[in-house]
Every structure is written in structure tokens, then in C-alpha cells.
C-alpha positions in Angstrom: 15.6 8.3 13.9 15.0 10.0 10.6 14.7 8.3 7.3 18.0 9.9 6.5 19.6 8.5 9.5 18.3 5.1 8.8 19.5 5.2 5.3 23.2 6.4 6.3 23.3 3.6 8.9 22.2 0.8 6.5 24.8 2.2 3.9 27.6 1.3 6.2 26.7 -2.4 5.5 28.0 -1.8 2.0 25.1 -3.5 0.2 22.9 -2.2 -2.5 19.7 -1.0 -0.7 16.3 0.4 -1.6 13.0 1.4 0.4 10.3 -1.2 0.1 11.5 -2.7 -3.4 13.6 -2.3 -6.5 11.9 -1.2 -9.5 10.9 -4.0 -11.8 13.9 -5.5 -13.5 16.4 -3.4 -11.5 16.9 -5.7 -8.7 20.7 -6.2 -8.0 22.5 -9.5 -7.6 22.2 -10.8 -4.1 23.2 -9.9 -1.4 21.0 -7.0 -1.0 18.9 -4.9 1.5 15.4 -3.7 1.5 13.9 -1.7 4.4 10.4 -0.3 5.1 8.2 0.9 8.0 5.2 -1.5 7.6 3.3 -0.1 10.7 3.6 2.2 13.8 3.3 1.5 17.5 2.9 5.0 18.7 2.9 6.1 22.4 -0.1 8.2 23.5 -0.5 10.5 26.3 -3.6 12.8 27.0 -5.3 11.4 23.9 -2.7 12.3 21.6 0.5 10.9 19.9 3.1 11.6 22.4 5.9 9.7 20.8 5.9 8.4 17.2 7.3 5.0 17.0 7.8 3.3 13.7 8.1 -0.6 13.2 11.3 -0.9 11.0 11.9 -4.1 8.9 15.3 -4.5 7.3 15.1 -7.5 4.8 18.5 -9.0 3.7 18.3 -11.2 0.5 20.8 -13.7 -0.4 21.0 -16.7 -2.8 22.7 -18.9 -0.4 23.3 -18.8 3.4 25.9 -16.0 4.0 26.5 -15.8 7.9 29.4 -13.4 7.1 27.0 -10.9 5.6 24.4 -11.3 8.4 27.3 -10.7 11.0 28.4 -7.5 9.1 24.8 -6.0 9.0 24.3 -7.0 12.8 27.5 -5.3 13.7 26.2 -2.0 11.9 22.8 -2.4 14.0 24.8 -3.3 17.1 27.1 -0.2 16.8 24.0 1.9 16.6 22.3 0.5 19.5 19.5 -1.1 17.6 17.6 -4.0 19.3 16.2 -6.5 16.6 14.6 -9.7 16.4 15.7 -11.9 13.5 13.8 -14.5 11.3 14.7 -16.3 8.2 12.7 -17.9 5.5 13.5 -19.4 2.1 11.3 -17.8 -0.7 11.1 -20.7 -3.4 9.5 -18.5 -6.1 12.4 -16.0 -5.9 15.2 -18.7 -5.3 16.3 -16.2 -2.2 16.6 -16.3 1.4 15.2 -13.4 3.2 16.7 -12.7 6.9 14.3 -10.3 8.3 15.4 -7.8 11.1 12.4 -6.4 12.9 12.8 -3.4 15.2 11.1 -0.3 16.3 12.6 3.1 16.0 11.8 6.4 17.7 10.8 8.8 14.9 12.4 12.2 15.1 11.9 15.0 12.6 
């Protein structure tokens, strides 16, 4: 998937979204999404990168538990055939829940 394809897919969730973070003081009211590519897990063949594979983190931030918002995002991911693992944590300093969807995507140019 390209960066543009991931952006388009996540826009289907209908939530404010940014890559990595929102600018200082510009964070919208929750719920909102942040996504990033924290690392890669490339496949090699003959000593070269044969297939580029990016780890993709999709972070859903809410100020209270919102299963309906999680379900809407998961429906988008399911519709696009995205396999994911899901974790959740309360961030006390931000007073927000972070629901993290971790996946890997094949990078296409």
C-alpha cells in the first residue's frame, strides 16, 4: 500500500487524522486518529530487499471508552483486508485512551 492509499483508507473512518502527531496546540477533540510507520520488516532474497514491508501503527485516541468508534474503524480495516492486532492503554498524563492497531503492509510505489 502507498501512503496515499493508507490515508484514503483511514479517511473512511470519518475521524480527524494526522501522520505521527498533530502540531502543538492543534490536536482536535477526541476521538481522533494518528498513524505512523515505526519500523520495517522487509523480506530479503539474494542479499537485497525483495519486498518492502512497513509496520503500520494506527492509534485511536478517545477520552472515554467508545466501542462504536472502534467498531467503525475495524470495519474499515476489515473491508480493506487488513489483519491487525489490537491493544489498549489509558494515558494518565493525557487523560486519553489509546487503542493501538498494529499491522504490516506491503509497500508499493
